[in-house]
VMD Tcl script that draws the C-alpha trace (Angstrom):
set ca {
  {78.97 97.14 75.60}
  {80.10 94.27 73.40}
  {81.72 91.21 74.93}
  {84.92 90.07 73.27}
  {85.86 86.43 72.72}
  {89.02 85.00 71.15}
  {89.75 81.95 69.02}
  {92.57 79.65 70.18}
  {94.73 81.04 67.39}
  {94.08 84.64 68.45}
  {94.89 83.84 72.11}
  {98.25 82.36 71.09}
  {99.06 85.26 68.77}
  {98.20 87.83 71.44}
  {100.43 86.01 73.94}
  {103.24 86.11 71.35}
  {102.71 89.86 70.89}
  {102.83 90.43 74.64}
  {106.28 88.76 74.79}
  {107.85 89.87 71.52}
  {106.31 93.27 70.73}
  {104.96 95.13 73.78}
  {104.32 98.31 71.77}
  {102.04 96.49 69.34}
  {100.40 94.67 72.26}
  {99.51 98.04 73.85}
  {97.99 99.13 70.53}
  {95.92 95.93 70.43}
  {94.76 96.48 74.01}
  {93.58 99.97 73.03}
  {91.74 98.52 70.01}
  {90.02 95.89 72.15}
  {88.78 98.53 74.59}
  {87.41 100.61 71.70}
  {85.78 97.52 70.19}
  {83.78 96.97 73.38}
  {81.97 100.26 72.70}
  {82.18 100.83 68.92}
  {83.59 97.81 67.02}
  {83.31 99.60 63.65}
  {85.19 102.77 64.70}
  {88.51 103.72 66.27}
  {92.20 102.90 66.11}
  {93.65 100.83 63.28}
  {91.34 101.95 60.49}
  {88.55 99.39 61.00}
  {86.98 98.28 57.75}
  {84.88 95.41 56.45}
  {86.90 92.75 54.68}
  {87.08 93.04 50.92}
  {84.85 90.42 49.31}
  {83.52 89.74 52.80}
  {80.24 90.46 54.46}
  {79.12 93.17 56.85}
  {80.10 91.00 59.85}
  {83.85 90.47 59.35}
  {86.17 93.43 59.95}
  {89.89 94.10 60.13}
  {92.07 96.68 61.88}
  {95.72 97.50 61.22}
  {98.00 96.51 64.08}
  {101.23 96.99 62.16}
  {102.01 97.46 58.50}
  {101.98 93.67 58.11}
  {99.53 92.43 60.77}
  {95.76 92.78 61.11}
  {93.25 92.06 63.82}
  {90.45 90.10 62.10}
  {87.12 89.80 63.87}
  {83.39 89.26 63.45}
  {80.77 91.57 64.93}
  {77.48 90.05 66.10}
  {75.11 92.92 66.86}
  {72.19 90.64 67.75}
  {74.06 89.12 70.72}
  {76.41 92.09 71.31}
  {79.60 90.07 70.84}
  {82.87 90.44 68.96}
  {84.82 87.28 68.04}
  {88.52 87.83 67.29}
  {89.94 85.24 64.88}
  {93.53 86.28 64.34}
  {96.05 88.99 65.15}
  {99.04 88.06 62.98}
  {99.46 88.22 59.27}
  {97.18 89.80 56.74}
  {93.91 88.37 55.50}
  {95.34 88.21 51.99}
  {98.15 85.99 53.36}
  {95.74 83.32 54.57}
}
mol new
graphics top color blue
foreach p $ca { graphics top sphere $p radius 0.5 }
foreach p [lrange $ca 0 end-1] q [lrange $ca 1 end] { graphics top cylinder $p $q radius 0.2 }
display resetview
């Protein structure tokens, strides 16, 4: 199983989701559980970032927001960077 770590930004955004959008927060919780086992498969249409590398992936949380994360197979870890906005917005 992969361990999951969060950036400071991602922690704040997830806390905001928990307060303001419980339905989306439940969807994120489901994604995180799936990512522990298969970070490249599951809910939210996981896909490598366009113009990215084979490490950075995104999943759809809502029509507007994406969960952006890196997968490190060598150390079996997933690092979540952000959960709000879209990578094209950044």
